[in-house]
N, C-alpha and C positions, 0 to 999 in steps of 0.2 A: 506492497500499501506508500504509497507518496504521503510527502509530507503533508501538503492535505486532508489527503482522504480521513488523513489520520488526523488535523483537526475541527474537520465538520465530525468526525465520527466520536467525538469529546466531548463538544460542543450539544453534541445531544442526546450524548450521558448525561454529561451538567444537569439539562431542565433534568429530565428521566427522577435524576438526584434530588428534587426538589421538593416530592411525593412522592419518591419511593425506593426502598434498598438498594441498595443498582450494587448488585458481581457483574465486573469483569474476569473475563479464561481468555488468552488467549490461548492461541492452539491456529493450530500449522496441520501440521500429522500427527499432531501428538500434542494436549496439552501441558500448554507451557508458565505459567503464573492462570493463580485464582484472586483475589483481592477486593476487599471495597476500593466502589468508585477513588477516584480521584484523576485530579487532568492526564495525557492521557499523551506521554510528548514520541516514545518508544517501545514496541514492543518485541518481548523476543523471535526470535526465530523465524523462519522467510522461507517461499518456497515449498511448495505443494501446500496439498488442503486436504481435508483428510476431516470430516466436518460430527465421524460416528464418536467419540472418543466424548462431545459435550453431550451428545441425546445414549449415555449407556445411561440405565437403568443403577447400576450404581452409585455412577457420577450425578446421578439425579436426590438420588436416593440421600447422597450423604448433604446436596445443596436445598433440596424441599426447593427449586424454585415456582413461581405464579407464571411466571413469562417467561419466554426467551428471544431472546433478538441478536437475530442471525448477524454482525457488517459484515459484506460478502460481496464477491462479486459473483458467485457461485460457484465456482467451478472447483468439481472436491466429487471427493464418495459421499454422499452420504447412506442414514441410515430410508431404504423401502418403506415400513414403516415405519409410521407417525409414529413419536414421542407420547410419554402422556401426557406432556406438558403441551401446551397453548405456545405455538410459534411464530415469529415475524421476522419473514427474511425481507435484508434494511437490502440491494442490490443497488450496486454501486450504478453510473450510470449506464454501462454496457452491458451488463451484468447479468443473470440467467437465474431462471430458481433452475433449484439445483433435485428437486423431485415435485411431487402431484400435492404436497398435503405441504400446511400454514398458509402463514397470507403475506402475501407480499406489496411494498413499499419501495421504493425508485428511493434516490437520495439528489436532490439539483442543485 
């Protein structure tokens, strides 16, 4: 992700964090970091995307999310079956929905 895209994502998370508890999960092919929201200026990992670790039942049980918002270009491996958590795919300008479940919104 470019620094500009990352700044846009951080700004969206800041808005969400005003009224909700926001936990950031950095994931490329594996989960790299999990922490309460703070401004995101850089992320760990790069290259390749696998959405499955974030939707793994053990991970979801450990964190009990009410909603998952995944900021992505949508290019990566995703679970075929929808997880038991409502999901929003927040896609970059040229992103594509990786699976047929979840709600899609686009970053502008």
